[in-house]
Structure formats: structure tokens, C-alpha cells
C-alpha atoms as one frame of an Amber mdcrd trajectory, in Angstrom:
protein
 -15.836  -0.293  -7.019 -14.295  -0.527  -3.563 -13.362  -4.085  -2.572 -12.786
  -4.589   1.140 -11.669  -7.522   3.247 -13.278  -7.539   6.659 -14.326  -9.507
   9.708 -17.162  -9.351  12.181 -15.245 -11.535  14.624 -15.404 -14.683  12.538
 -13.527 -15.777   9.405 -12.411 -12.957   7.082 -14.590 -12.281   4.061 -14.770
  -9.853   1.171 -17.320  -7.197   0.424 -18.134  -4.197  -1.722 -18.259  -0.844
   0.080 -20.830   1.642  -1.164 -23.243   4.158   0.320 -26.899   3.506   1.016
 -29.213   6.188   2.359 -26.282   8.346   3.413 -24.425   5.573   5.240 -21.434
   3.530   4.076 -22.370  -0.142   3.886 -20.489  -3.370   3.190 -22.175  -5.820
   0.824 -20.617  -9.229   1.509 -19.592 -11.324  -1.503 -18.713 -14.977  -1.979
 -15.131 -16.161  -2.271 -12.058 -14.156  -3.219 -12.592 -11.594  -6.009  -9.125
 -12.356  -7.387 -10.201 -15.859  -8.317 -13.996 -16.054  -8.327 -16.877 -14.103
  -9.808 -18.218 -11.375  -7.529 -21.588 -12.537  -6.200 -23.421 -10.984  -3.230
 -24.262 -13.247  -0.317 -27.207 -11.111   0.752 -25.467  -9.923   3.916 -25.293
  -6.132   4.208 -23.575  -4.479   7.171 -22.813  -0.905   8.192 -19.143  -0.211
   7.558 -18.893   1.078  11.131 -19.878  -2.377  12.441 -17.056  -4.346  10.784
 -13.298  -4.460  11.260 -11.440  -3.797   8.032  -8.440  -6.013   7.304  -5.635
  -5.622   4.784  -7.592  -5.751   1.513  -5.134  -8.279   0.082  -2.455 -10.564
   1.477   0.024 -10.811  -1.404   0.317 -14.323  -2.746   4.085 -14.035  -2.886
   5.529 -10.532  -2.498   5.351  -6.781  -2.334   7.621  -5.137  -4.897   8.647
  -1.615  -3.884  10.106   1.225  -5.912  12.714   3.479  -4.348  13.395   7.121
  -5.206  10.521   7.493  -7.678   9.905  11.091  -6.547  12.819  13.483  -7.129
  12.125  15.645  -4.058  12.134  12.609  -1.764  15.443  11.399  -3.171  16.885
  14.867  -2.625  15.670  15.196   0.967  17.645  12.079   1.900  20.696  13.233
  -0.017  20.324  10.711  -2.830  20.564  11.044  -6.581  17.725   9.923  -8.798
  18.778   6.476 -10.091  19.285   5.996 -13.818  17.423   2.690 -13.587  14.409
   2.046 -11.393  15.416   0.968  -7.880  13.473  -2.093  -6.711  13.344  -3.975
  -3.417  11.003  -6.487  -1.779   8.849  -6.729   1.293   7.574 -10.185   2.296
   3.869 -10.810   2.714   4.515 -11.138   6.468   5.116  -7.369   6.502   1.485
  -6.696   5.526  -1.052  -5.502   8.104  -4.388  -3.746   7.758  -6.143  -0.572
   8.902  -5.883   0.002  12.631  -3.286  -2.726  13.140  -0.234  -1.690  15.163
   3.081  -1.109  13.429   5.828  -2.465  15.710   9.189  -0.681  15.713  11.810
  -3.464  15.633  14.182  -3.747  18.574  17.235  -3.001  16.428  15.983   0.411
  15.259  15.719   3.817  16.898  14.648   5.662  13.748  11.583   4.371  11.911
   9.958   6.694   9.411   6.734   6.722   7.433   6.449   6.673   3.628   2.985
   7.221   2.108   2.617   5.367  -1.185   0.081   4.454  -3.828  -0.102   0.656
  -4.023  -1.077  -1.335  -7.108  -2.801  -4.710  -6.653  -2.271  -7.195  -9.468
  -5.252  -9.100 -10.898  -3.493 -11.543 -13.209  -0.078 -13.067 -13.698   2.269
 -10.610 -15.399   5.519 -11.517 -17.120   7.553  -9.653 -19.759   4.860  -7.045
 -20.370   5.072  -3.965 -22.553   3.759  -0.813 -20.813   0.594  -0.755 -22.928
  -0.265  -4.274 -21.711  -0.126  -3.402 -18.012  -3.573  -1.898 -17.355  -5.444
  -5.150 -18.042  -3.368  -6.942 -15.375  -4.274  -4.523 -12.538  -7.163  -5.180
 -10.152  -6.996  -1.768  -8.472  -5.254   0.560  -6.058  -4.967   1.065  -2.321
  -3.037   3.114   0.245   0.264   1.838   1.595   2.763   2.954   4.210   6.308
   1.770   3.574   7.652   1.973   7.131  11.432   2.101   7.059  14.073   1.578
   9.748  16.176   4.458   8.497  19.175   3.755  10.741  19.322   0.167   9.489
  18.989   1.412   5.914  22.035   3.651   6.311  24.058   0.887   7.956  23.940
  -1.683   5.168  23.883  -1.738   1.371  20.877  -4.022   1.074  17.673  -3.026
   2.819  16.290  -6.243   4.313  16.371  -5.105   7.961  15.247  -1.620   7.007
  12.242  -2.568   4.921  11.148  -6.160   5.550  10.354  -6.240   9.261   6.961
  -7.557  10.389   4.145  -4.947  10.219   6.207  -2.629   7.980   3.645  -2.592
   5.171   0.132  -1.473   6.166  -2.372  -1.629   3.287  -5.943  -0.360   3.072
  -8.621   0.590   3.667  -9.862  -1.151   0.472  -9.020  -1.669  -3.187 -10.438
   0.951  -5.541 -10.846  -0.607  -8.996 -11.981   2.448 -10.976  -9.440   5.223
 -10.624  -7.336   7.509 -12.793  -4.049   7.583 -10.898  -2.231  10.156 -13.049
  -2.617  13.071 -10.622  -3.844  12.095  -7.159  -3.112  13.977  -3.952  -1.097
  11.775  -1.594  -0.607  12.886   2.000   0.532  11.572   5.359  -0.102  12.727
   8.906   1.429  12.014  12.303  -0.993  12.541  15.185  -3.031  14.745  12.858
  -0.071  16.922  11.892   0.747  17.089   8.184   3.947  15.329   7.110   3.816
  14.669   3.358   1.724  16.535   0.797   2.413  15.454  -2.759   0.843  14.206
  -5.956   1.256  11.073  -8.032   1.854  13.380 -11.004   5.390  13.829  -9.636
   6.328  10.174 -10.120   9.470   9.914 -12.217   8.356   6.620 -13.753   4.708
   5.855 -14.509   2.867   2.821 -13.201   2.769   1.104 -16.632   6.511   1.658
 -17.033   7.276   0.384 -13.528   5.182  -2.755 -13.769   6.514  -3.493 -17.232
  10.082  -3.266 -15.959   9.321  -5.353 -12.866   7.679  -8.030 -15.003  10.901
  -8.417 -16.978  12.706  -9.200 -13.712  10.191 -11.338 -11.838   6.761 -12.801
 -12.470   4.005 -10.886 -10.722   1.224 -13.131  -9.442  -2.449 -12.373  -8.757
  -2.631 -10.483  -5.471   0.970  -9.298  -5.560   1.353  -5.628  -4.663   3.576
  -2.939  -6.174   4.445   0.154  -4.095   5.191   3.089  -6.375   7.391   5.399
  -4.280   6.828   8.208  -1.821   6.785  12.016  -2.086   8.946  14.322   0.020
   8.238  14.950   3.677   9.092  11.599   5.250   9.724  11.866   8.971  10.528
   9.722  11.963   7.609   8.383  13.974   7.736   7.577  17.656   6.208   4.869
  19.785   2.693   5.931  20.753   2.045   8.018  17.651  -0.717   7.469  15.107
   0.117   7.644  11.420  -2.308   8.135   8.518  -1.933   7.923   4.748  -4.573
   9.663   2.652  -4.845   9.230  -1.117  -7.387  11.101  -3.193 -10.040   8.822
  -4.644  -9.197   5.936  -2.311  -9.444   6.934   1.342  -7.393   6.945   4.532
  -5.230   4.254   6.120  -4.438   4.778   9.816  -2.143   2.759  12.110  -0.803
   3.199  15.651   2.937   2.802  16.250   4.220   0.624  19.100   7.592  -0.669
  20.259   8.239  -4.393  19.856
């Protein structure tokens, strides 16, 4: 099931995206599927006639995993960490499909990072890996935009990772997906940048979420970014960046200068 958050120019609402007679349609539902039973409102709209929004605004945080693909760590001259490397993005970093990503004024080197994102369904604390699956709502595409010059300049990554618009999510949440071996790609103005697979993750999603849950409580709607494959590159003002994940879809955002 593909859960989308969308607008037709009025208040945001949720819907289920599925084909009908060869056309993708959005079936509007009542309430927020994180907290209420999914019930159709009776409104059905062509997907082309709505504006998709970020499928979730995290209730509290986005937890990100650094250097979870060996080739990406190597391309930046880093060792693979012995323990998982975690950092945070605030929910103010989240934007949706088509929303502009604004390069912050203090950076001259912002790069893309295509990532599989996990959306939490329930509160998660001190979980064992085998308990994780029941706490997940589904998966979406993410782009962990990074001010690489700021990242090199300081030991903690707040300026590099937390700036407004640095975390596009979308186009929807896919709830039924085997994520063990999915193609994950990124493109800049249609030109291929990254071309990897989730099978190359050093730490699995159950292991990551288990470890995170022993550090901090994950809340419904929180998002976990699971790392990026090799091929990250700088993006310039005026470019268009896309993340494509097999079984989910494509997330595209223009890049502007703040």
C-alpha cells in the first residue's frame, strides 16, 4: 500500500495511491494513518491533479546513519566505524517532492545523498532486532543533502546536515516492501550519480533501529535514514536532483540558493 500526503490547494490530507483503468489515482482517507484507522472519504482524484507533500512530518526527529555503505565511506576517505555512526536532522529539515532545496549561505559545496528512509509506526524503545519489523509503518525515498565544506570544518555535523530543506522525503510511504536488495539511484539533471543496492548496507535495518532504540525513544512518525551508497556529488544552484528506489518510486527536487 502506498500512503501519500497531498493537497489540492486546501488543507493537507492523506490518501492511498493505486492504479485504476491504467491511471494512477489517489483515494483520500480520513485522518492520519499513524493514529487512526484507514477509511476512505469517497474522494478519488487523479494523481496528476494533486500536489504531493512530504508523506510524513516527523513528530520529533530524523535519525540518520553515517557510513553504512563501505564504498561511500571510502570515497570520502573515511574508515568504516566500529560502531554505527548516528546523527540527527530536525523535522524543520523535511520537505516534500518538488519542493526547493535551499543551499545555505555559509556553504559552497552541498552534495546529494540518496537514502532509503524508514517511517516508524509505533513507539520503539530498547528493542531487539527481531522486534523491529512490527514497529515500522513503511519506507520512502530520502535525500540527505549535506554541506560538505561545513562537515569538514567541524567535528559535529549540525551546520552540515540540519539546515532547512536538507531532508526531502517522498513521494509516498510504501508499506509492503522487502528492502533486503533494492536498487537505489540518484540523478542530477538526468545524469546518473549513484547506482547502488540496499544489499550493500553494512548494518541491516533491524540492527540499526534496535541500536537507535537503545539510545533514544523513536516515536510514531519518526524517520530513520539508513545511509547512502557511493557516488555522492556536489549539486549546483539551478540543478534538479532525483532519488529513485526500486519498489517505491522517484523523489525529485530543484536546488536553489538561499
